[in-house]
CHARMM internal coordinates of N, CA and C (Angstrom, degrees):
IC EDIT
DIST 1 N 1 CA 1.4600
DIST 1 CA 1 C 1.5220
ANGL 1 N 1 CA 1 C 108.70
DIST 1 C 2 N 1.3049
ANGL 1 CA 1 C 2 N 116.04
DIHE 1 N 1 CA 1 C 2 N 137.04
DIST 2 N 2 CA 1.4637
ANGL 1 C 2 N 2 CA 120.72
DIHE 1 CA 1 C 2 N 2 CA 178.24
DIST 2 CA 2 C 1.5195
ANGL 2 N 2 CA 2 C 109.93
DIHE 1 C 2 N 2 CA 2 C -104.46
DIST 2 C 3 N 1.2956
ANGL 2 CA 2 C 3 N 114.99
DIHE 2 N 2 CA 2 C 3 N 162.31
DIST 3 N 3 CA 1.4601
ANGL 2 C 3 N 3 CA 120.49
DIHE 2 CA 2 C 3 N 3 CA 177.10
DIST 3 CA 3 C 1.5304
ANGL 3 N 3 CA 3 C 109.89
DIHE 2 C 3 N 3 CA 3 C -58.95
DIST 3 C 4 N 1.3358
ANGL 3 CA 3 C 4 N 116.24
DIHE 3 N 3 CA 3 C 4 N -37.53
DIST 4 N 4 CA 1.4616
ANGL 3 C 4 N 4 CA 120.10
DIHE 3 CA 3 C 4 N 4 CA -177.67
DIST 4 CA 4 C 1.5208
ANGL 4 N 4 CA 4 C 112.00
DIHE 3 C 4 N 4 CA 4 C -59.01
DIST 4 C 5 N 1.3223
ANGL 4 CA 4 C 5 N 117.33
DIHE 4 N 4 CA 4 C 5 N -26.15
DIST 5 N 5 CA 1.4583
ANGL 4 C 5 N 5 CA 119.07
DIHE 4 CA 4 C 5 N 5 CA 179.54
DIST 5 CA 5 C 1.5277
ANGL 5 N 5 CA 5 C 111.65
DIHE 4 C 5 N 5 CA 5 C -76.08
DIST 5 C 6 N 1.3175
ANGL 5 CA 5 C 6 N 116.95
DIHE 5 N 5 CA 5 C 6 N -12.63
DIST 6 N 6 CA 1.4586
ANGL 5 C 6 N 6 CA 120.56
DIHE 5 CA 5 C 6 N 6 CA 178.88
DIST 6 CA 6 C 1.5200
ANGL 6 N 6 CA 6 C 113.15
DIHE 5 C 6 N 6 CA 6 C -112.20
DIST 6 C 7 N 1.2928
ANGL 6 CA 6 C 7 N 116.38
DIHE 6 N 6 CA 6 C 7 N -21.24
DIST 7 N 7 CA 1.4627
ANGL 6 C 7 N 7 CA 121.65
DIHE 6 CA 6 C 7 N 7 CA -175.21
DIST 7 CA 7 C 1.5173
ANGL 7 N 7 CA 7 C 106.63
DIHE 6 C 7 N 7 CA 7 C -138.31
DIST 7 C 8 N 1.3058
ANGL 7 CA 7 C 8 N 116.80
DIHE 7 N 7 CA 7 C 8 N 112.12
DIST 8 N 8 CA 1.4600
ANGL 7 C 8 N 8 CA 120.13
DIHE 7 CA 7 C 8 N 8 CA -173.64
DIST 8 CA 8 C 1.5305
ANGL 8 N 8 CA 8 C 111.52
DIHE 7 C 8 N 8 CA 8 C -98.74
DIST 8 C 9 N 1.3192
ANGL 8 CA 8 C 9 N 114.52
DIHE 8 N 8 CA 8 C 9 N 169.73
DIST 9 N 9 CA 1.4596
ANGL 8 C 9 N 9 CA 119.77
DIHE 8 CA 8 C 9 N 9 CA 176.52
DIST 9 CA 9 C 1.5283
ANGL 9 N 9 CA 9 C 109.94
DIHE 8 C 9 N 9 CA 9 C -63.51
DIST 9 C 10 N 1.3217
ANGL 9 CA 9 C 10 N 116.93
DIHE 9 N 9 CA 9 C 10 N -35.03
DIST 10 N 10 CA 1.4687
ANGL 9 C 10 N 10 CA 120.67
DIHE 9 CA 9 C 10 N 10 CA 176.69
DIST 10 CA 10 C 1.5281
ANGL 10 N 10 CA 10 C 109.94
DIHE 9 C 10 N 10 CA 10 C -62.04
DIST 10 C 11 N 1.3406
ANGL 10 CA 10 C 11 N 117.46
DIHE 10 N 10 CA 10 C 11 N -40.88
DIST 11 N 11 CA 1.4700
ANGL 10 C 11 N 11 CA 121.13
DIHE 10 CA 10 C 11 N 11 CA 177.42
DIST 11 CA 11 C 1.5296
ANGL 11 N 11 CA 11 C 110.59
DIHE 10 C 11 N 11 CA 11 C -59.57
DIST 11 C 12 N 1.3311
ANGL 11 CA 11 C 12 N 116.18
DIHE 11 N 11 CA 11 C 12 N -40.87
DIST 12 N 12 CA 1.4617
ANGL 11 C 12 N 12 CA 120.46
DIHE 11 CA 11 C 12 N 12 CA -179.80
DIST 12 CA 12 C 1.5243
ANGL 12 N 12 CA 12 C 110.77
DIHE 11 C 12 N 12 CA 12 C -61.23
DIST 12 C 13 N 1.3187
ANGL 12 CA 12 C 13 N 116.49
DIHE 12 N 12 CA 12 C 13 N -44.09
DIST 13 N 13 CA 1.4679
ANGL 12 C 13 N 13 CA 121.26
DIHE 12 CA 12 C 13 N 13 CA 179.92
DIST 13 CA 13 C 1.5271
ANGL 13 N 13 CA 13 C 110.48
DIHE 12 C 13 N 13 CA 13 C -63.51
DIST 13 C 14 N 1.3301
ANGL 13 CA 13 C 14 N 116.54
DIHE 13 N 13 CA 13 C 14 N -44.66
DIST 14 N 14 CA 1.4720
ANGL 13 C 14 N 14 CA 120.76
DIHE 13 CA 13 C 14 N 14 CA -179.87
DIST 14 CA 14 C 1.5294
ANGL 14 N 14 CA 14 C 110.31
DIHE 13 C 14 N 14 CA 14 C -61.76
DIST 14 C 15 N 1.3102
ANGL 14 CA 14 C 15 N 116.92
DIHE 14 N 14 CA 14 C 15 N -44.45
DIST 15 N 15 CA 1.4703
ANGL 14 C 15 N 15 CA 120.92
DIHE 14 CA 14 C 15 N 15 CA -179.45
DIST 15 CA 15 C 1.5287
ANGL 15 N 15 CA 15 C 110.54
DIHE 14 C 15 N 15 CA 15 C -65.17
DIST 15 C 16 N 1.3223
ANGL 15 CA 15 C 16 N 117.41
DIHE 15 N 15 CA 15 C 16 N -44.09
DIST 16 N 16 CA 1.4735
ANGL 15 C 16 N 16 CA 120.33
DIHE 15 CA 15 C 16 N 16 CA 177.75
DIST 16 CA 16 C 1.5251
ANGL 16 N 16 CA 16 C 111.01
DIHE 15 C 16 N 16 CA 16 C -60.60
DIST 16 C 17 N 1.3304
ANGL 16 CA 16 C 17 N 115.86
DIHE 16 N 16 CA 16 C 17 N -42.06
DIST 17 N 17 CA 1.4682
ANGL 16 C 17 N 17 CA 119.24
DIHE 16 CA 16 C 17 N 17 CA 178.79
DIST 17 CA 17 C 1.5263
ANGL 17 N 17 CA 17 C 111.38
DIHE 16 C 17 N 17 CA 17 C -62.39
DIST 17 C 18 N 1.3077
ANGL 17 CA 17 C 18 N 116.75
DIHE 17 N 17 CA 17 C 18 N -43.91
DIST 18 N 18 CA 1.4758
ANGL 17 C 18 N 18 CA 120.15
DIHE 17 CA 17 C 18 N 18 CA 179.76
DIST 18 CA 18 C 1.5184
ANGL 18 N 18 CA 18 C 111.53
DIHE 17 C 18 N 18 CA 18 C -63.65
DIST 18 C 19 N 1.3305
ANGL 18 CA 18 C 19 N 116.27
DIHE 18 N 18 CA 18 C 19 N -43.68
DIST 19 N 19 CA 1.4679
ANGL 18 C 19 N 19 CA 119.39
DIHE 18 CA 18 C 19 N 19 CA 179.61
DIST 19 CA 19 C 1.5232
ANGL 19 N 19 CA 19 C 111.48
DIHE 18 C 19 N 19 CA 19 C -66.10
DIST 19 C 20 N 1.3347
ANGL 19 CA 19 C 20 N 116.27
DIHE 19 N 19 CA 19 C 20 N -37.73
DIST 20 N 20 CA 1.4660
ANGL 19 C 20 N 20 CA 118.81
DIHE 19 CA 19 C 20 N 20 CA -178.30
DIST 20 CA 20 C 1.5262
ANGL 20 N 20 CA 20 C 112.26
DIHE 19 C 20 N 20 CA 20 C -70.63
DIST 20 C 21 N 1.3293
ANGL 20 CA 20 C 21 N 117.42
DIHE 20 N 20 CA 20 C 21 N -19.91
DIST 21 N 21 CA 1.4686
ANGL 20 C 21 N 21 CA 120.11
DIHE 20 CA 20 C 21 N 21 CA 173.76
DIST 21 CA 21 C 1.5295
ANGL 21 N 21 CA 21 C 111.00
DIHE 20 C 21 N 21 CA 21 C -68.12
DIST 21 C 22 N 1.3187
ANGL 21 CA 21 C 22 N 116.14
DIHE 21 N 21 CA 21 C 22 N -26.91
DIST 22 N 22 CA 1.4714
ANGL 21 C 22 N 22 CA 121.65
DIHE 21 CA 21 C 22 N 22 CA -178.44
DIST 22 CA 22 C 1.5307
ANGL 22 N 22 CA 22 C 112.99
DIHE 21 C 22 N 22 CA 22 C -95.59
DIST 22 C 23 N 1.3295
ANGL 22 CA 22 C 23 N 116.43
DIHE 22 N 22 CA 22 C 23 N -22.18
DIST 23 N 23 CA 1.4600
ANGL 22 C 23 N 23 CA 120.17
DIHE 22 CA 22 C 23 N 23 CA -172.90
DIST 23 CA 23 C 1.5323
ANGL 23 N 23 CA 23 C 110.10
DIHE 22 C 23 N 23 CA 23 C -127.22
DIST 23 C 24 N 1.3311
ANGL 23 CA 23 C 24 N 116.96
DIHE 23 N 23 CA 23 C 24 N 106.66
DIST 24 N 24 CA 1.4690
ANGL 23 C 24 N 24 CA 119.48
DIHE 23 CA 23 C 24 N 24 CA -178.33
DIST 24 CA 24 C 1.5300
ANGL 24 N 24 CA 24 C 113.35
DIHE 23 C 24 N 24 CA 24 C -63.51
DIST 24 C 25 N 1.3312
ANGL 24 CA 24 C 25 N 117.57
DIHE 24 N 24 CA 24 C 25 N -28.16
DIST 25 N 25 CA 1.4673
ANGL 24 C 25 N 25 CA 119.95
DIHE 24 CA 24 C 25 N 25 CA 178.01
DIST 25 CA 25 C 1.5274
ANGL 25 N 25 CA 25 C 110.29
DIHE 24 C 25 N 25 CA 25 C -67.95
DIST 25 C 26 N 1.3167
ANGL 25 CA 25 C 26 N 116.76
DIHE 25 N 25 CA 25 C 26 N -42.94
DIST 26 N 26 CA 1.4615
ANGL 25 C 26 N 26 CA 120.28
DIHE 25 CA 25 C 26 N 26 CA 177.42
DIST 26 CA 26 C 1.5256
ANGL 26 N 26 CA 26 C 110.37
DIHE 25 C 26 N 26 CA 26 C -65.14
DIST 26 C 27 N 1.3127
ANGL 26 CA 26 C 27 N 117.17
DIHE 26 N 26 CA 26 C 27 N -39.03
DIST 27 N 27 CA 1.4626
ANGL 26 C 27 N 27 CA 120.94
DIHE 26 CA 26 C 27 N 27 CA 177.26
DIST 27 CA 27 C 1.5313
ANGL 27 N 27 CA 27 C 110.31
DIHE 26 C 27 N 27 CA 27 C -58.55
DIST 27 C 28 N 1.3179
ANGL 27 CA 27 C 28 N 116.66
DIHE 27 N 27 CA 27 C 28 N -44.35
DIST 28 N 28 CA 1.4621
ANGL 27 C 28 N 28 CA 120.12
DIHE 27 CA 27 C 28 N 28 CA 179.44
DIST 28 CA 28 C 1.5226
ANGL 28 N 28 CA 28 C 111.18
DIHE 27 C 28 N 28 CA 28 C -64.94
DIST 28 C 29 N 1.3257
ANGL 28 CA 28 C 29 N 117.40
DIHE 28 N 28 CA 28 C 29 N -39.79
DIST 29 N 29 CA 1.4693
ANGL 28 C 29 N 29 CA 121.21
DIHE 28 CA 28 C 29 N 29 CA 177.86
DIST 29 CA 29 C 1.5222
ANGL 29 N 29 CA 29 C 110.14
DIHE 28 C 29 N 29 CA 29 C -61.30
DIST 29 C 30 N 1.3327
ANGL 29 CA 29 C 30 N 117.29
DIHE 29 N 29 CA 29 C 30 N -44.16
DIST 30 N 30 CA 1.4635
ANGL 29 C 30 N 30 CA 120.67
DIHE 29 CA 29 C 30 N 30 CA 178.93
DIST 30 CA 30 C 1.5288
ANGL 30 N 30 CA 30 C 110.90
DIHE 29 C 30 N 30 CA 30 C -63.88
DIST 30 C 31 N 1.3265
ANGL 30 CA 30 C 31 N 116.67
DIHE 30 N 30 CA 30 C 31 N -38.06
DIST 31 N 31 CA 1.4647
ANGL 30 C 31 N 31 CA 119.83
DIHE 30 CA 30 C 31 N 31 CA 177.71
DIST 31 CA 31 C 1.5269
ANGL 31 N 31 CA 31 C 111.48
DIHE 30 C 31 N 31 CA 31 C -66.11
DIST 31 C 32 N 1.3326
ANGL 31 CA 31 C 32 N 116.02
DIHE 31 N 31 CA 31 C 32 N -40.58
DIST 32 N 32 CA 1.4635
ANGL 31 C 32 N 32 CA 120.54
DIHE 31 CA 31 C 32 N 32 CA -176.71
DIST 32 CA 32 C 1.5296
ANGL 32 N 32 CA 32 C 112.92
DIHE 31 C 32 N 32 CA 32 C -75.70
DIST 32 C 33 N 1.3331
ANGL 32 CA 32 C 33 N 116.56
DIHE 32 N 32 CA 32 C 33 N -39.79
DIST 33 N 33 CA 1.4657
ANGL 32 C 33 N 33 CA 120.18
DIHE 32 CA 32 C 33 N 33 CA -170.31
DIST 33 CA 33 C 1.5279
ANGL 33 N 33 CA 33 C 114.68
DIHE 32 C 33 N 33 CA 33 C -119.64
DIST 33 C 34 N 1.3125
ANGL 33 CA 33 C 34 N 117.22
DIHE 33 N 33 CA 33 C 34 N -10.49
DIST 34 N 34 CA 1.4633
ANGL 33 C 34 N 34 CA 119.41
DIHE 33 CA 33 C 34 N 34 CA -177.43
DIST 34 CA 34 C 1.5267
ANGL 34 N 34 CA 34 C 111.39
DIHE 33 C 34 N 34 CA 34 C 82.68
DIST 34 C 35 N 1.2979
ANGL 34 CA 34 C 35 N 114.55
DIHE 34 N 34 CA 34 C 35 N -172.58
DIST 35 N 35 CA 1.4655
ANGL 34 C 35 N 35 CA 120.30
DIHE 34 CA 34 C 35 N 35 CA -177.94
DIST 35 CA 35 C 1.5222
ANGL 35 N 35 CA 35 C 110.47
DIHE 34 C 35 N 35 CA 35 C -77.39
DIST 35 C 36 N 1.3169
ANGL 35 CA 35 C 36 N 116.55
DIHE 35 N 35 CA 35 C 36 N 150.40
DIST 36 N 36 CA 1.4612
ANGL 35 C 36 N 36 CA 118.95
DIHE 35 CA 35 C 36 N 36 CA 177.80
DIST 36 CA 36 C 1.5252
ANGL 36 N 36 CA 36 C 110.03
DIHE 35 C 36 N 36 CA 36 C -68.11
DIST 36 C 37 N 1.3319
ANGL 36 CA 36 C 37 N 116.71
DIHE 36 N 36 CA 36 C 37 N 158.56
DIST 37 N 37 CA 1.4642
ANGL 36 C 37 N 37 CA 118.70
DIHE 36 CA 36 C 37 N 37 CA 178.93
DIST 37 CA 37 C 1.5266
ANGL 37 N 37 CA 37 C 110.49
DIHE 36 C 37 N 37 CA 37 C -66.02
DIST 37 C 38 N 1.3092
ANGL 37 CA 37 C 38 N 115.27
DIHE 37 N 37 CA 37 C 38 N 150.51
DIST 38 N 38 CA 1.4607
ANGL 37 C 38 N 38 CA 121.25
DIHE 37 CA 37 C 38 N 38 CA 176.99
DIST 38 CA 38 C 1.5194
ANGL 38 N 38 CA 38 C 107.79
DIHE 37 C 38 N 38 CA 38 C -99.83
DIST 38 C 39 N 1.3182
ANGL 38 CA 38 C 39 N 116.44
DIHE 38 N 38 CA 38 C 39 N 112.93
DIST 39 N 39 CA 1.4575
ANGL 38 C 39 N 39 CA 121.15
DIHE 38 CA 38 C 39 N 39 CA -179.25
DIST 39 CA 39 C 1.5110
ANGL 39 N 39 CA 39 C 109.68
DIHE 38 C 39 N 39 CA 39 C -107.12
DIST 39 C 40 N 1.2802
ANGL 39 CA 39 C 40 N 115.55
DIHE 39 N 39 CA 39 C 40 N 141.26
DIST 40 N 40 CA 1.4565
ANGL 39 C 40 N 40 CA 121.62
DIHE 39 CA 39 C 40 N 40 CA 177.13
DIST 40 CA 40 C 1.5255
ANGL 40 N 40 CA 40 C 107.86
DIHE 39 C 40 N 40 CA 40 C -121.05
DIST 40 C 41 N 1.3060
ANGL 40 CA 40 C 41 N 115.77
DIHE 40 N 40 CA 40 C 41 N 135.39
DIST 41 N 41 CA 1.4602
ANGL 40 C 41 N 41 CA 120.14
DIHE 40 CA 40 C 41 N 41 CA 179.93
DIST 41 CA 41 C 1.5174
ANGL 41 N 41 CA 41 C 110.10
DIHE 40 C 41 N 41 CA 41 C -131.38
DIST 41 C 42 N 1.2968
ANGL 41 CA 41 C 42 N 114.87
DIHE 41 N 41 CA 41 C 42 N 153.93
DIST 42 N 42 CA 1.4526
ANGL 41 C 42 N 42 CA 121.23
DIHE 41 CA 41 C 42 N 42 CA 176.18
DIST 42 CA 42 C 1.5346
ANGL 42 N 42 CA 42 C 108.94
DIHE 41 C 42 N 42 CA 42 C -63.82
DIST 42 C 43 N 1.3280
ANGL 42 CA 42 C 43 N 116.56
DIHE 42 N 42 CA 42 C 43 N 138.78
DIST 43 N 43 CA 1.4601
ANGL 42 C 43 N 43 CA 120.97
DIHE 42 CA 42 C 43 N 43 CA 178.77
DIST 43 CA 43 C 1.5291
ANGL 43 N 43 CA 43 C 107.78
DIHE 42 C 43 N 43 CA 43 C -83.01
DIST 43 C 44 N 1.3390
ANGL 43 CA 43 C 44 N 115.61
DIHE 43 N 43 CA 43 C 44 N 107.56
DIST 44 N 44 CA 1.4648
ANGL 43 C 44 N 44 CA 120.24
DIHE 43 CA 43 C 44 N 44 CA -179.72
DIST 44 CA 44 C 1.5238
ANGL 44 N 44 CA 44 C 109.51
DIHE 43 C 44 N 44 CA 44 C -160.41
DIST 44 C 45 N 1.3118
ANGL 44 CA 44 C 45 N 114.86
DIHE 44 N 44 CA 44 C 45 N 167.56
DIST 45 N 45 CA 1.4595
ANGL 44 C 45 N 45 CA 120.40
DIHE 44 CA 44 C 45 N 45 CA 177.06
DIST 45 CA 45 C 1.5296
ANGL 45 N 45 CA 45 C 110.09
DIHE 44 C 45 N 45 CA 45 C -64.44
DIST 45 C 46 N 1.3300
ANGL 45 CA 45 C 46 N 116.66
DIHE 45 N 45 CA 45 C 46 N -39.30
DIST 46 N 46 CA 1.4600
ANGL 45 C 46 N 46 CA 120.67
DIHE 45 CA 45 C 46 N 46 CA 179.04
DIST 46 CA 46 C 1.5287
ANGL 46 N 46 CA 46 C 111.00
DIHE 45 C 46 N 46 CA 46 C -60.92
DIST 46 C 47 N 1.3179
ANGL 46 CA 46 C 47 N 116.50
DIHE 46 N 46 CA 46 C 47 N -39.20
DIST 47 N 47 CA 1.4688
ANGL 46 C 47 N 47 CA 120.24
DIHE 46 CA 46 C 47 N 47 CA 177.50
DIST 47 CA 47 C 1.5224
ANGL 47 N 47 CA 47 C 110.67
DIHE 46 C 47 N 47 CA 47 C -63.56
DIST 47 C 48 N 1.3234
ANGL 47 CA 47 C 48 N 117.02
DIHE 47 N 47 CA 47 C 48 N -42.62
DIST 48 N 48 CA 1.4661
ANGL 47 C 48 N 48 CA 121.00
DIHE 47 CA 47 C 48 N 48 CA 177.99
DIST 48 CA 48 C 1.5254
ANGL 48 N 48 CA 48 C 110.29
DIHE 47 C 48 N 48 CA 48 C -59.22
DIST 48 C 49 N 1.3178
ANGL 48 CA 48 C 49 N 117.32
DIHE 48 N 48 CA 48 C 49 N -46.70
DIST 49 N 49 CA 1.4642
ANGL 48 C 49 N 49 CA 121.31
DIHE 48 CA 48 C 49 N 49 CA 179.53
DIST 49 CA 49 C 1.5278
ANGL 49 N 49 CA 49 C 110.31
DIHE 48 C 49 N 49 CA 49 C -62.37
DIST 49 C 50 N 1.3250
ANGL 49 CA 49 C 50 N 116.14
DIHE 49 N 49 CA 49 C 50 N -41.63
DIST 50 N 50 CA 1.4638
ANGL 49 C 50 N 50 CA 120.03
DIHE 49 CA 49 C 50 N 50 CA 179.45
DIST 50 CA 50 C 1.5255
ANGL 50 N 50 CA 50 C 111.10
DIHE 49 C 50 N 50 CA 50 C -61.58
DIST 50 C 51 N 1.3217
ANGL 50 CA 50 C 51 N 117.49
DIHE 50 N 50 CA 50 C 51 N -44.30
DIST 51 N 51 CA 1.4653
ANGL 50 C 51 N 51 CA 121.39
DIHE 50 CA 50 C 51 N 51 CA 179.18
DIST 51 CA 51 C 1.5272
ANGL 51 N 51 CA 51 C 110.88
DIHE 50 C 51 N 51 CA 51 C -62.96
DIST 51 C 52 N 1.3129
ANGL 51 CA 51 C 52 N 117.17
DIHE 51 N 51 CA 51 C 52 N -43.21
DIST 52 N 52 CA 1.4735
ANGL 51 C 52 N 52 CA 120.66
DIHE 51 CA 51 C 52 N 52 CA 178.18
DIST 52 CA 52 C 1.5251
ANGL 52 N 52 CA 52 C 110.33
DIHE 51 C 52 N 52 CA 52 C -61.55
DIST 52 C 53 N 1.3279
ANGL 52 CA 52 C 53 N 116.54
DIHE 52 N 52 CA 52 C 53 N -44.80
DIST 53 N 53 CA 1.4690
ANGL 52 C 53 N 53 CA 119.74
DIHE 52 CA 52 C 53 N 53 CA 178.23
DIST 53 CA 53 C 1.5260
ANGL 53 N 53 CA 53 C 111.28
DIHE 52 C 53 N 53 CA 53 C -60.41
DIST 53 C 54 N 1.3328
ANGL 53 CA 53 C 54 N 116.49
DIHE 53 N 53 CA 53 C 54 N -42.65
DIST 54 N 54 CA 1.4664
ANGL 53 C 54 N 54 CA 120.13
DIHE 53 CA 53 C 54 N 54 CA -179.64
DIST 54 CA 54 C 1.5234
ANGL 54 N 54 CA 54 C 112.37
DIHE 53 C 54 N 54 CA 54 C -61.80
DIST 54 C 55 N 1.3128
ANGL 54 CA 54 C 55 N 117.03
DIHE 54 N 54 CA 54 C 55 N -28.80
DIST 55 N 55 CA 1.4577
ANGL 54 C 55 N 55 CA 120.29
DIHE 54 CA 54 C 55 N 55 CA 178.53
DIST 55 CA 55 C 1.5255
ANGL 55 N 55 CA 55 C 112.08
DIHE 54 C 55 N 55 CA 55 C -76.09
DIST 55 C 56 N 1.3259
ANGL 55 CA 55 C 56 N 116.07
DIHE 55 N 55 CA 55 C 56 N -22.90
DIST 56 N 56 CA 1.4561
ANGL 55 C 56 N 56 CA 120.08
DIHE 55 CA 55 C 56 N 56 CA -174.18
DIST 56 CA 56 C 1.5270
ANGL 56 N 56 CA 56 C 113.39
DIHE 55 C 56 N 56 CA 56 C -97.67
DIST 56 C 57 N 1.3308
ANGL 56 CA 56 C 57 N 116.25
DIHE 56 N 56 CA 56 C 57 N -31.26
DIST 57 N 57 CA 1.4694
ANGL 56 C 57 N 57 CA 120.88
DIHE 56 CA 56 C 57 N 57 CA -176.85
DIST 57 CA 57 C 1.5317
ANGL 57 N 57 CA 57 C 108.48
DIHE 56 C 57 N 57 CA 57 C -135.24
DIST 57 C 58 N 1.3098
ANGL 57 CA 57 C 58 N 116.84
DIHE 57 N 57 CA 57 C 58 N -179.43
DIST 58 N 58 CA 1.4658
ANGL 57 C 58 N 58 CA 120.18
DIHE 57 CA 57 C 58 N 58 CA 178.96
DIST 58 CA 58 C 1.5242
ANGL 58 N 58 CA 58 C 110.33
DIHE 57 C 58 N 58 CA 58 C -64.77
DIST 58 C 59 N 1.3174
ANGL 58 CA 58 C 59 N 115.75
DIHE 58 N 58 CA 58 C 59 N 160.03
DIST 59 N 59 CA 1.4679
ANGL 58 C 59 N 59 CA 120.20
DIHE 58 CA 58 C 59 N 59 CA 179.67
DIST 59 CA 59 C 1.5299
ANGL 59 N 59 CA 59 C 110.95
DIHE 58 C 59 N 59 CA 59 C -60.36
DIST 59 C 60 N 1.3407
ANGL 59 CA 59 C 60 N 116.38
DIHE 59 N 59 CA 59 C 60 N -40.99
DIST 60 N 60 CA 1.4632
ANGL 59 C 60 N 60 CA 120.03
DIHE 59 CA 59 C 60 N 60 CA 179.84
DIST 60 CA 60 C 1.5321
ANGL 60 N 60 CA 60 C 110.89
DIHE 59 C 60 N 60 CA 60 C -64.98
DIST 60 C 61 N 1.3184
ANGL 60 CA 60 C 61 N 117.19
DIHE 60 N 60 CA 60 C 61 N -41.64
DIST 61 N 61 CA 1.4634
ANGL 60 C 61 N 61 CA 120.88
DIHE 60 CA 60 C 61 N 61 CA 178.30
DIST 61 CA 61 C 1.5246
ANGL 61 N 61 CA 61 C 111.31
DIHE 60 C 61 N 61 CA 61 C -65.55
DIST 61 C 62 N 1.3104
ANGL 61 CA 61 C 62 N 116.40
DIHE 61 N 61 CA 61 C 62 N -39.75
DIST 62 N 62 CA 1.4651
ANGL 61 C 62 N 62 CA 120.31
DIHE 61 CA 61 C 62 N 62 CA 178.17
DIST 62 CA 62 C 1.5158
ANGL 62 N 62 CA 62 C 110.67
DIHE 61 C 62 N 62 CA 62 C -62.84
DIST 62 C 63 N 1.3222
ANGL 62 CA 62 C 63 N 116.94
DIHE 62 N 62 CA 62 C 63 N -43.16
DIST 63 N 63 CA 1.4636
ANGL 62 C 63 N 63 CA 121.09
DIHE 62 CA 62 C 63 N 63 CA 179.19
DIST 63 CA 63 C 1.5208
ANGL 63 N 63 CA 63 C 110.14
DIHE 62 C 63 N 63 CA 63 C -62.94
DIST 63 C 64 N 1.3319
ANGL 63 CA 63 C 64 N 117.64
DIHE 63 N 63 CA 63 C 64 N -41.98
DIST 64 N 64 CA 1.4556
ANGL 63 C 64 N 64 CA 121.44
DIHE 63 CA 63 C 64 N 64 CA 179.88
DIST 64 CA 64 C 1.5261
ANGL 64 N 64 CA 64 C 111.37
DIHE 63 C 64 N 64 CA 64 C -66.59
DIST 64 C 65 N 1.3283
ANGL 64 CA 64 C 65 N 116.36
DIHE 64 N 64 CA 64 C 65 N -40.42
DIST 65 N 65 CA 1.4665
ANGL 64 C 65 N 65 CA 120.26
DIHE 64 CA 64 C 65 N 65 CA -179.70
DIST 65 CA 65 C 1.5123
ANGL 65 N 65 CA 65 C 112.11
DIHE 64 C 65 N 65 CA 65 C -68.68
DIST 65 C 66 N 1.3159
ANGL 65 CA 65 C 66 N 116.65
DIHE 65 N 65 CA 65 C 66 N -33.45
DIST 66 N 66 CA 1.4517
ANGL 65 C 66 N 66 CA 120.34
DIHE 65 CA 65 C 66 N 66 CA -179.37
DIST 66 CA 66 C 1.5115
ANGL 66 N 66 CA 66 C 110.20
DIHE 65 C 66 N 66 CA 66 C -68.31
END
COOR INIT
IC SEED 1 N 1 CA 1 C
IC BUILD
C-alpha cells in the first residue's frame, strides 16, 4: 500500500484551502505559487530513513547517503 492510496492530491488541496482560511500568509503563498507538488512514495523503512535524511541535510546529500 502506498501513501497515495490513503492521501490523495484532492485531500492536499482541501487541507491547503482550509489552512489558508486561517492563515493569511499561507493564502498569499498559495496565490503566488500555487499548491505544493503531491509526492507519493513507497511505504517502507528505507523511505522513512530517506525522509529523515532530507529533513537534516540537502536533498542531494540525503540521496547520496541513502
